[in-house]
N, C-alpha and C positions, 0 to 999 in steps of 0.2 A: 946307680940305673935306678932305684925306687922314689930319692930324691927328684930327677928328673923326667919323670914319670907323675910323678903327685905335680910339679910345677903345671908341666903339660894341660893336666886336666883343669887345674885352675883355672888357666889362660884363658883354653876352650868355652867352660862357663861363666868364666865374666863374659865373657865375646857375645853370648847368648843373651845374657840378663838383660839386655837393652829393649831386644827385638821379644820378647816375651811383657815386659812395661809396655810397650805398645799397644800392642794386641788384646790387655787386659782394660785399658784406658779406651779406646776404641767400641768396643764391648757394652763397656759402662757407659758411653754415650748414649749407643742405639737402644740401649733400653731404656733412658731417659727419655727421650725421643718420641718412642712409642707408647709410652705409659702416659705423655703427656695429654692425649684424647681425650683417655678413659677418665682423667681425675678434672679436665675440662668438663665433661658429661655430667659426672654424680653433684660438679658446683652449678650447673644449671637446673637441675633437677630440684638441689633443694632450695632455690632461689625462687624454683615456680611455684613450689608446695608454700611458699611462706605468702607468696602473693595470693595461690586461692586462697589461702587462711584470711589474708587478712580484707578480700573483697567479697568471699562469702557471705562475710556476717554484717557487710551495705546491704545488702540489699531489703527492701523493708517489705512490711506484712501486704497480703493482697487478702486478707480477710476482715471484712465490716458488719458490724451486728445488724447495722440499719438497712443497708443499703445495698446490692448485688454490685460489684465492683469493678470491672474490669483494668487491670496494670497492664503493661507491656515493659518489663525488662530491656533493660538494655542489653546490644549484643555483647557485647565484652564483658557483663556479670555474668550473662547465661552462661557465657563458654566458661568462664575461671568455674563458676560454681558448677557446672556438670563434672568437669574438668577433676575440679577438688574430691571426688568422688570414688576416685581411683585408688587401686591399691599403690601404696611407693614403691613397689617390686615391679608389680605392672608398669609404671612410669619409666623405670630404669631400666627395667627389660626392653619397651620399648625402643628408648635411648639412644643406647651404645650401637646397636647394629648401622643406624642412621648416621650417628658421630662418626665409628670407625670407615664407613663407607667415605664420610664426604672428604675424611683427610689422608693423604695421600701418601705411602712412605717413599721419602726419597732415594730413588735409584744408583743415585750415585755412590752411598754408603757403602762399600763392600760387607759384608758377612763374611766373620773367622769361619774356619774349615767346620771348627765344633761346633759353632754356635746354631742354635733351631731357630727359623724364620718366627715373627709372632706371629699370633695366631687369637683371635678374638676370646675372650672365657663363656666358657659354655653357661646356659643359663640354667640354674635350678628349679625353674617354676614350670609345672606340668602342665599341658594346653587348658585342663577345666580350672586353670587357676588364673589364666590369661583375660582379662577384661576386656571388648573391642570395647575401642572408642566411640561412644554415643552419637551421632549426630546431633548438629548446632543448630537448632531453628532461628530463623532469620524474622525478627520482631521489626514490625514496622505501626507505623500508626501513631495516635495519644491518647492518653486513657479519657474512656468515656462512662457514665454513669446513667444506666437505664430507667427510665421514672415509669410508674404505669402511665396508660394515658386516659382520657374522659373516658368515662360510662355513660352509656346510653340507655333508654329500653330495649333497642334491638341488638346490643355488645359495643364493643370498643371500636369507633371510628378507625379506621388505619389511615386515613388518611390525610388527618391533624397529628398524629403520632411521627415516631419517627423512622418511619416506613415510605417517607412523601415521594421517592421514585417507584415503588411498587404501579406500575399500571391497573386501574382499577378494571375489574372485568368485565365483558358486556355479555350479557346475557338475551337470546333472541326465541320465544314462542311462536309455533306455529300450528296450524290443526288443532286447537283447543275444544275439548268437546266435555260436557257434563252430564253426569248420571244422576237422573231423580233419585233422592232418598226414599229408602219404603224401610219402613219397619213393622214389623206383625208380632204378633204376640207369642209368647214363648208358651204359654203352660194354656190349657182349655179352660175357656173359662176367668183366665186372669190376666189384666192387661197392663198390671207395673212390671212385669218380665217381658221386655222386646228385644225382637231380636233383630239387626239391619241388614236386611239383605237386596242392599241396593245392588251390589255388583252381582251377586248370583242370578237377581231376575233381567238384570244384563245380557249374561250371557246364554239362560237360558233361549231369552227373546231371539236370540242373536245368531244362534243355531240350530234350533226346534226344524227351523225350515228341512234343514243338511240331514239331521239326525233324530227326526222326532218316531219315522216310521221305518219298515225295513223292505227296501235295504237301505241304508245311509249313503247319500251320494253327496260327493264333495270336490270344488273346485280341485284340487290335487292332492297329493298325497300328504304334503305338510300339513296344512290345516285336520285333516283327518289325525294324523298324529298327537297334534297339537289340541285338539276337541279332544281327544280319549284320555289325555294327561290331565287335561282342566277337568275333567267328569270326574279323575279318581280322586282330585285334590278336595273338590266340593261337595261331593260324596261322604266321603270320609270327616269332612268338617262338619254338616250337617246332620249325620249317621246319630249321636248321642241326644242330640234333642228330639228327633222321632224315635228314638228305641224308650224314651219316656213314656211314664204308662200313662200321662194326661196332657201330652202333649197337642198341641194346637191344631186346625185341618191346615192354616195356612204351613206351618213348618210339615205337615203330612204329603200335602199336593206338591209341594215343591221339590220333596225328598222322592216322592213316586216318578214325577218328570226327570230327572234326574239317574234314578237306576233304572227306568225304561231306556232311555238311550243311551247309559252304558250298556245293556242288553244288546240292541240294535247294533253297537260296535264292539262284538265278541268281547268284552272284559270277565264275562264269567256269570254260570247260575247264581250266582249268590249276586250278583245284581237283579237276574229274573225274579229270585224269592224274595229278596226285602224291597223290590218293586210292587210287587202283589198285596204284599204285604201291609205296605206303607196306606196301596189306594186302598184298598178294604177297608182298612180301619177309618179313611176322610171318608166313604161314603156313608159309613156308619154313624157317622158324626154330622153328617148335610146329607141326606140323602136325597132330595132333591139338587142337587150341583149338577149340572150337564157338562160341567168337566170333569167330575170326577168318574160320574159314570161312562164318559168318551173313554176317557184315559185305561180304563180296567177291563170296557168292552175291545179297547182295539188291541190292548195286548194279550188277550187273550183271545181272541180272532188270529191276529201276526203268529201267533206262537203257533196254530194250527188247533186249537179250541175255538170252531166256529160256532156251534151251536152255544157254549158256554158262554162266550160273547157276545152272541147277537141279542140277548133278552138287554144288556146292559147300552148297547147301540142304540138300541130301541127307544129306552127310557133318556138315551142324552138328545136324540132327535125331537124326542115329545118335547124336552124343554128349547126345542131351536138352537141346538148345536149343528151348524152345518157341514162340520169335520165328521162329522158320527154317519153323514149318510155318505159322505165319500171310502167310510170305513168298510161299511155298508157293501156297498161295491167291489172293494177289493174282496170282501168275504164271499161275496157270491163267484166273481170270477176265479176265485183258486179251487171253490168248491162248484166247477163246471158249469156253473150259471151265466154263461156271458152275455145273454139277452138280457136276462135281470139286472145287470151286471151296467148293459149299455145304456136301458132303458129308465136306470135311476138316478144314472150322470146327465142323460140328456132332460131330464124334469128337472132335475136340479140347477142345470144352468141356463134353465128357462125362469126361475125363483132367482140369481147370479145371473145374470149378462156379462158382468163388469167383471166377472172372476176368468181372468186367462188358466189357472190352474185346471180347473173343470173343462174346457176343450182341450188341454193339451193331456187330458186322460181318457176322454172318449177316442182322440186320436189313437193313442195306443195301444186300444181294446181293438180297435179296427182293424190296426196293423200286427194284431196276433201276440200280441206282448200278455205275460200275466202282472205285471207288477204297476199298478196305478200312477206309483210312488216314484217309478225309477225314469225324473224327469229333469233336464238341467237345470243344477241347485246353483242357488246364488251365489255367486259371489263373495264371501266369509275374510275378514281377517284376525284371526284370534291368534292373539300376542302370546310366543311360551310363556313368557313371566308372568303373563296375566292372571 
């Protein structure tokens, strides 16, 4: 009985062995088929690395010690040179998924019951180890050597150099005006050190009809603002010269005019104090100056000191300063001497029949006004940056 059982088991095992051999051979074939793309990818990566090393060494140097040379490399050379800088692991990692996706697994080959489907190997690289592929620039053109153009007395003539296609700019000027040059001595009795007051005198002449007397009158608020800002700048510029103990009369009289206009434009009491101090020093240097006596008398009387300012205004009138007579009429009007103001202006009109301002001032007094300088201001154009 035992012999029969053993023979039966041997027969069963021999009948199963052909099936087991067939399954083993089939599994081996599938593994070889799936590993072929991986081997091909590694072979391609090694071949590309070898080409990169060969091409990178063939790029010529772009340095020249005598000239500035611009060399345009070939696109293929630049591409392989940049790819050669990537780590080998990064190239392999980027290549394997692409090759595995492009190779399709045959669906007709059945897998054994216990066999696992093939999976791509997991990369051991961390995210920070993977270097992104750089953008490859496109190089066009040819090699050019730039040389300096011809030098002239006025610079480099661009029209005769390598910039022949650049259009020549066209400039057209209009409304050209000139300011006469005015030089004044900086120190009293010393004509060696001179000060250029060309722009200062031009500004004072332009805005004096609007800001010389109180109340100031401007055609618009913008011109009033620009005048205030310009007075600040010019008064600060001339102050160090006027503060000098040996400042000349010309410096002091201009500093007094600027600070007097600053007082009328409500720039602060500092302008009032400096203006009075400068004009007082100017009168001491030139006691017979009609302009200096007029400025001091006008500042005092228009500031409320009618008696103090009258003697300086009378002195200016005696020296032939017409505007001092108008300031005396203003002082009479503010002192409730309206008839004296009218008589003074009418007498002054007979001496100056072509003076239109005097006629307007007479009309203001006849209308009951108290400020003879509150007349339509002339149109001025003070530049913001001037």
